[in-house]
N, C-alpha and C positions, 0 to 999 in steps of 0.2 A: 564195426569196431571203432572205439573211440581213440582220438589221437592223443598221445601223451605229450604234456607241455615240455618244452626244452628247459633243462635244469639251469642253464646260465640266465634265461629271461626270468625265471620264477625266483631266482635268488637276488636279483637286482632290486635295490630299494626304489620305492615310487619316486617320481619327480617331486621336488620341493616346491610347494606353491608359494613360498615366502623368499625364494631366491630371486635376486635381481635378474631382469631380463638380459643384461649384458654380460653376465658371467660372474665371477666372484667379486666381492666388494674390495675396492681399492683401499689401501691403508690410509687413514687420515693424516693430514699434515700436522706436524707438531707446532704448537702455538708457545712462543717463548715465554709468555707471562702466565700461562695456564698449566703447562705441562712440567712435571718433575723432570730435572735433568738427569737424574740417575735411573729412575724406573719408567719414565715417559708416560705416566698416567696423569690424568687431569686432577689437580689438588682440590679444586672447589673453592668457594669463597669462604667457607666456614674456618678452614685452617688459619689463614691470616687474620680473620675477624676475631677469633676467640684467643689469639695469642696475647700475651702481656704486651709485647711489642709488635705491631702489625708487620714489621719488616724482618722479624726474626721468629721462624716457626719450623714445624717438621712437616714432612710429607705424611699424610695419613696412611699410606700404603707401605712404603719401604723405611719410614721413620728417619730418613736423612734430614740433617739440618739444612734449611733453605733460607734464602733472603733475596730480596729484590735488589738488583744492581742499581746503584746511584739513586736511592729513593730516600735517603736519611732526611734530606731537607723537606721532602713532601711530608713524611711522618711527623717530624717535629713541628712543622707549621700547622698541620691539622690538629695535633694534639694541643697546641697552644691556643688555637682558636676555640677549641671545645672547653678548655679550662677557663678561658675569658668568659665564655658564654655561661658556664656554671657559676662563676663568681658573680655575673650579673643577674643570675636567677635568685640568689640569696635574698635581696631586698623584696623580690616578688612575693615571698612568704608572708610579709606583713600586710600586703594588699589583698591577700585571699580572705574571704568572709568565713573564716573557721574560728571556732571559739577556743580550741586547744592549740598550744604551740606545738605539741607533738604531731598533731594532724597537719599543721602547716609544714613542718619539717619533713614529714613523710611525703607530702605532695611534692615539695621541691626536690627531694631526693629521687622520686620517681621521675620527674620531668628531666633531671639531670641524667639518670640512667637511660632514659629514652633518647635524649640528646647524644649521649655517648655512643649507644649502640647504633643509631642511625649514621653518625659520623664514622664509625668504625666500619659499617658495611659499605658506606660510600668509598671510603679509603681503600678497602680491600677490592672493590670493584675497579677503581681507578688505577691502582697498582697492577692489577691483573691485566687491564687492557694496554696500559702504556709502558710497562716496565718489563725487564727480562729477568726470569729467575735464574739463580746460580746456587749451587751447593756450597755450604760453608765447610762441611767436614763429612767424614765417613759416618754411617749409622752406628749408634751405640749397640754394642753387643756385650751382655753381661755374661759371667761365668755360669750362671744357673741355666741359661738357654732360653727361657721365657720371661716375659715381663709380667 
């Protein structure tokens, strides 16, 4: 006669091979410049990088308005440096060995865009590491329900 398996043992799920050996995963520590103060999720670098002002943007998850505390001087000084560099790029167009002035302007515009995006990424990474995020106001809720 064959032995019947115990129903309690047969119903239990198999051991998880991906579970950590010490038990459940500990919750990660909140980082003041990276995590949204309302929902607690990491906002990433793209939110402040693609905002019109790198100091005033929205959380990509809960849509609350965020800003970095005491970072206005950093933002304005970086933007002033980028503007000065773009103004200094303008005479560079005359030195380029291109025949058309439209091509020269296009090359200078592309260099300015590259410079601005690099500065914006650097500023976002700098603020994320050295400043604290704070919520400016409650998330916007419109009467229709969805955006």
